N, C-alpha and C positions, 0 to 999 in steps of 0.2 A: 532477524537480519543477521547475516554473518558479518564479521568484521571486514571492512574494506581495507585494502592495502593503501596506506596513506599517500603513496606516490603514484598510484595507478588511477586512471579514470579522470584525469584532468585534461582539459584541452589547452591549446596554446593561448587561449583567451581567459584561462582560469584566473581567479582572483586569489584570495587567501585560502589556505588549507586548514580549516578549523580542527580536524582531527590531529594534525601535527602541532598546531599552536596551543590548543587547549585539550590535551588528551584526556584529562579528568572528565570534562563535559562529554566528550565523545564516548568514553567508557560507560558513563552513566546512561547515555542515550541508547547504546547497544543493549545494556541490561534492561532498560525500560522496554525497548522493542521486543526483546526475547520474552520477557515476563508477560507482556500484553498478549502476544500471539500464542503463548503456551497453552492457553485455555480454549483454543480454537482448533477445528479440523484444519490440518495443514493446507488442504486444497482451497478452502475458503480463505485462509490467510493469504495464500499466494494470489488468488484471484483479486482480492481487494487491494493488495499492494500493487499489482500490475495496473489495475483499472485507475486507481488514484494517481499513479505515476504517469499514465497516459494523459489523463485529464490535466495534470499540472505541467505537462511538457518536460518532465524530467527524464531525459534520455538515459542517463546513468542508471537510475533506479528501474526504469522499464527494462533495460537490458539485463541488469542483475537479477530481477525477480522473474523475468520470463525464463532465463537460464535455470534458475533454481526450481521453478515450477516444472520445467521439462525434465530436469534431473530427478524430480520426485515422481515422475510418471504422467504429468499433465500432457494432454494431447495437443498437438499443434493446431488442429482445427478449432478447438475451444479458445485458445489464445488468439488465433487469427480473427475470430469474430467477437472477441471481448468488447471492442468499442461499440458494437451494435448488439449487445447481448439481449436486449428486449425483443429483437426480431429473430433470434436464434433459439430453436427448441432444444438446445444442448445443455441447458443449465437447470439444476434442480430448484425447487421452490425455496429451499434454504439459501442456495447461492444467489438466487434472484433477490431475495430480501436483503441479503448482505450487500449485494451490488447497489441496490437502490439506496440503502443507507449510506454507503460509501460515496455515491455521487452527491447525495444531499449534504453530507458533512464536508465534502471537498469543495463544493461551490455553495457556500452558505448565502442564502438570500436574506432579505430584510427580516423575514419571519422565521428564519432558522430552518430546522428539519421539519417538513410537513408532518402533521399529526398522522395522516394515513400511512406514510412511510414508516414512521416510528412504531405505530401500532402493529403493522404487519410484521415488522422485524421482531417485536416483542411477542407476538403470537407464535413465531417460528423458532425463536431461540429462548432458552430459559434465562433467568436473570444473570446468572454467572457468565454464560456464553455471551449474552448481550453486552455485558460490561466489558468482557475481553474484546469483543468486536469493536466497541466504541474506542477503547484504548488503542487497539491496533490501527484503526483508521486515523486516529489523532497522531500516532507515531509515524505512519508513512507520510502523512501530510507534512510533518516536521522535517523528515528526511528529504522529502521533495523540495521543500523550501531551501534547505541547506544546499542541495545539489544544484538547483536552478540559479539561486542567487550567486553561487560561486562558479557557475558555468562548467560544472563537472560533466564529462562526456564518457561514453564507453571507451575502454582501452582499445 
């Protein structure tokens, strides 16, 4: 994730601005996010960030990451059908495994991530990639919770 302007992306209903109030935590979170995603194919990192943000209802992060994805060459069509990726033949097996894990980690049920989802992802990614994938999903979910709880909106 790129650094966000601490004065941009807030709505008139915004609450506190944690990056401005606790910049040390913000900088640590930026470093965490960048380190987590560094071990992934950037396309997969963008897809999981957009999908988790959509699921969490984070307009700020959805806007940010779809723009970043497009700037990196992602096609509009794939971003348009991302909410219904299971029914779209536009995604690779690796992307599908990453998206399934993203959805399972974003909306945890009582039993956590289903074994079949985890096992499919583990078959598709090596251990290092899988670890980066898990960290990246955790990071975007933390960003989403920050954005949603503080009512951040696209500029």
